[in-house]
N, C-alpha and C positions, 0 to 999 in steps of 0.2 A: 045698786051703787056700783060704782064701778070701782078697779082695783085704783090703792091710794100708792100715791106718789109726791115722796118728797125731794127737793130743786132746791139744792146748793150750790152758790156762787155768789163771791164776792163782788161778782157784777150787775146791776140793777137791771140793763139791759140784757142779757143773755137769760136773767129769773122771768123776766117778764114774755121773752124771744120763747121759750123751753114751756112756760105757762101756760102759753097760747095755741100751743104745739097740743099740749097734753087734753085743755078742756075744750079743743077741736072733737074730739071722739068720746062718746057718753061709756065707752067703756072703761074710762079713767077718768080719776078727779086730782087735779093737787089741794094734796092731804095738807101741805105745809110746806116753808120754805124757809131756808137759814144763808145767813150772808156770809159766816165764815166755819172753818171747820170744829169748833170748839161750840158754837149754838148748835149743830148739826149732831153731833157726840149728845151733847146733855137730850136732846128730843129724841132720839134712839134709843139711849139706853133708858129714858123715863119711861116710855114704852116699849119695849120690843118687836113686840106683832103688828104693830101700830100702820107700820109700811108695808105697800107689797113689795115695792121697789124704791130706790134711791138713786136719781141721777146727781153727780157729783163733780165738779171740778177738781182742778189736783192742787192746782196754784190759789191759796186762799191765806189769809192771817191766822195767826191762835192761833190756826191746828190747820196744816195742809190736808188736803186728800189724802196724802200718803200713811199721812199719821193718824187719821181718822183709822183706815182699814187695819192698823200694825193693833189698834186700839180695841176698835169691835172682837179681831183675831184673838187680843190677850184675854180680854175678858167674855169671850164665849159666844157672841154675839149674832145669831145669823141673822144674814141682809140680802139681798138682789141689788148688787150695786153695778151703775154704768157711770163708766169714767168718763169724762169730756177731755179729751185732751191735742193738745198741737203737737205738729207735726216737727218743729226743733227739734236737734239733738237731743239737745237734755228730755224735750216734752215724752222723747220717743221711747227714753230710758226710764224715766218717771210710768209710763203705762206700761212696760214689761213688770217694772216690779207692781204695778198694781195690782196686775192680772194673776202675780204669783200671791200676791197678799188677797184674795177671793173675788175682787172684782169679776164679773156675771162677763162683760165685754168692753169694749170703749168705743166713743163714738169722734172723730176729729173736730177741734171748735174751731166753725170757721174765722177767718183771719181776716173780713171785712163786711161790714151793714150787708151790702148785697146779696155774703152768701150766708150769712145769720138768716137772713129772709127768705133764701133762697128753697128751691124743692127740694135739693140732692140733700140736704143738714137735714129736712123734716120727712123726707122718706128712709134716710138712713136711721135714724133716731125713733121711727117711729115702729119699722122692722126688728134692730132690735131688744127696744123693749116688750112689742110681742112674745118674740120668744122668748126673753127672760121669766114674764110672766104668765105666759101659757096661754097667753089669749087668741084667736081662731078667726079669720075672717073680720079684721078690722071694719067696719064699713063707714064710710066716710061721711063725715058732714060738712064738708067746706070746700068742697069739691077735689079733696084730694085723692091720690091713686088710693087703691083697694092695697091693704099689706094683709100677707098670711103667714101666719106662722107652722111651725113645722106640727102635725099633731102629732101628741104622745101615743102612742103604741103600747096596748095593753099585756104582749106577750113576747115575749123572746122570739125570733124568729128560729125556723129549723134550718140545720145545714143544708145546701145544694137541695134546696125548695123548688118549684117549674111555675113563679110567680111571675118571671121576672119578663118585665115590656116588651121587651129586643127580642130578634131572633135567636135560636137556644145556641148555645155556644156550646163548641168541641172541645173539652178543655186537651189540651196534650200532654199526653202521659207516657209518651215514649220517652227517653235519656236524647240528651244536646245530640244535635248532630256531630259528627266526627269534625274536631279540626276547631269547631268552638269549643269557651269556656268562659270558668268564669263565674261570680257569682252575685248582685246586686241588691239592696235593699231599697224600695222604692215607698216611699211613705208622704198620705196626705193625710189635714185634718184643717180643721178650719174653727168655729168658736169653740173656747173652751181649750183649743190646742196650745198656746203658749202657758200653761199653768201644767197642762197635759206630761206637754214633750218635758218636764222635771222631773215626771218620775220614769220618762223612756231612755231618754240621750244621755243623761248620766250615769247610766249604769252601762252600757255598753264601752269595750273594753277598744284601748286603743289599736288593739292587734288583731279586728274585727276586721274576718277576712272579705272583707265587700266594701266597696264603697257604699254612702247612703245619698239617695236625693231625696228630697224634702219640699214639697210644695203646702206650707201656710197661708190659708188666703188671710194678708191683710196689707194695708193701703202702702205704700210708696213712700221711705223713710222709717219704716217702724220695723223690717225686718232686717235690718243692720242692726239693729239694737238687738234685737232678739239672738240673732245671732252670737252677739259681743256673749249675754250673758251666758247662753246656752253651753257656749269655746271656757267662758269661767268655773263652770259648775261639772264640767267632765274631764274624762282620761281624751277621749277622742277628741282629736279636733273639728271644729266643727268652724263655720265661715260664711258668710254672705258666697253664693252664689258669682264668678265672675264669670263674660264672655270669653270663650274659647280657650280656658283651663282642662285641663286631662286631669277626669277622674281619678284617682287614687285609692287604693283601702285601706279602711281605718280613717276615713275621711267623712262628714256629713256638711252637704253644699244644699242650705235653705233657698230658693229660687227669690230672688228681690219682688217689695211689691210693685205691682206695676208694668211687671216682665215677664211672659210668656217664658218657657224653662223646658228645653229638648235634650235630649240625649244625642249625638248622632257618632256612630263610630268614622272613626281616621286609620291610616294608613297602619298597618301590625294591629290590628284587632285594638287599640287605643280608643278611647269616648272622650269626647271632647263635649264642654258644655257650649250651646247656643242659646241667647240671648234671645227675644224678639217682641217689639210693642204691635205686633198686632192687634186687631180690636176685642177686646172682653168678648169671653163665649161663658151665654147664662150666667151673664154679668160679672162673670170670676174674671180677672188677670192679677196675678197667677192663675191658672188653671191643670187640675190635676190631672186631664181626660188628655193633656195636650205631652205632659210630661208621658201619661203612659205610652199613648198610642206612638209615642217616639222612640221606644223600647221594643220594639216591634220589627224594625231592621237593625239591632244591635247584634255585637255575638256572645252576648251573657249565655251563658245556659243554666244556669235558674236565674229566677228573678222571683225576690219574696216582697209582696205589697202588703205593705201594712196602712191600714184606713183604721182613724182615728176617731174623735169623739167632732162634731160639725152637723151645720144645717145642710138640707139639701143633700144633693145625693151625684156629687163632683166624686170622679174617679169610677164610677159602677159602669161607663162606655169604655174610658180605656183598658180597665181591664177585663171588660168582656173578649174585646178588640186581643188585646194582649196572648188572653189565656186563648184563643184561639189558634192560637201562631208559636206560643213559644210555652216554655215547662216552668209554671208558674205556683209560687206556694201562697196562698192570700191568707193573712192576719186579720180579725176586725174583732176592736175592742167591743166589750158588752156591753150592755144596756146601761147595768146597776152603773158602773162608772164613768157613764159620758155625762159630759154638761148638755150635750145635744144629742140625742139619738137617732140623728139623719142618715148620717151618710155611711155609717156603720150597717144600718138598718137596713138600707138600699144595696150595697154589699153582697150581705147576707142573703136578701130577699130573691137577688135576682142568681142564686143556690151558684156563688161562686166562690165563697168564705171553706176555704179549710182548716179553720182553729178561731174562734170566739174565747176572748181573752179578758179577762180583768186588766186595769190598766196596767194593776200594780206588775203582773207578769207577763207584758208585752215583750219588756226589752230583753229577760230571758228565751224568749220564745224566738225572738228573731238571734241570738245567739245560738239557741242550737239550729237556727234553722241554715245559718252560712257559716256558724265556728269560727275560728278563729288562727291564725297563721303562725 
């Protein structure tokens, strides 16, 4: 039998479309459906272990998706939930809140019938579901593209291993070049990032002795809501990055969804954010490798690279390149506290990590690395 999926949506069309996508693969089965949040909550709590994953709309009658998640949290009911969200401003805010309440991830709700039946929505939903339930090598039965989930490693990698796929990296261990200075924090995360960031960014002080540049893999329209929510929770200033603005200490700049972010040195050793719409790299835009690569020409004397939960290996090549040219200190989140142990695993296996820390220790580790002003 396949993984049992519960589909919750007040739209009969969406229930049918998602059901057809699920049924097209023998690794899954549609165990049940629900037309509203109340019906869903009753089905989930009647037998908490019945469903391997839940695919749920946010805006529904009787009980919204957020109310379902709040109730499940209140009654300590374990669940793996993927929310289907609109890109409207209010929908983006609700999505961020859903991730705070324990949703595993989200997919963008199609706005037309053509998008509903299109390959992009199917691919995104299946990839997200595969990672959520730990299904590897999904074999399509209806001509669809193969999807691979990130395999779950058995052991925590040892620091500075020799299993890196790329050319050996020579770390810069000397002091910064005379006349150069300043510190920067460059952080990357993906799946599980929005919730994990709440255990990091709000704990950073407003007088942190460095700017923080951050790539979180999200589509266009969602990073502004993420930045606004982080700013509400934090002492340090948090905003979505704007093209041309100058980096300042005690400020977190989140790369906008759908755009690459680079850090460019300007006159007087100040640094400016440059955004571009260049093609995605490894299907990612923003891409953390782009951000890290841009820092090789900066005048920062010390760069603290932080890699949190996420699928894939984005950031590894960029940090490897950066470490061969600049003095870096690399912090990776540990396996046990990651939602998906992919990006931190890749950077650790590359032999580039200086410290592996559980999520609750990441903020203090950053503070120790760059200090306060």
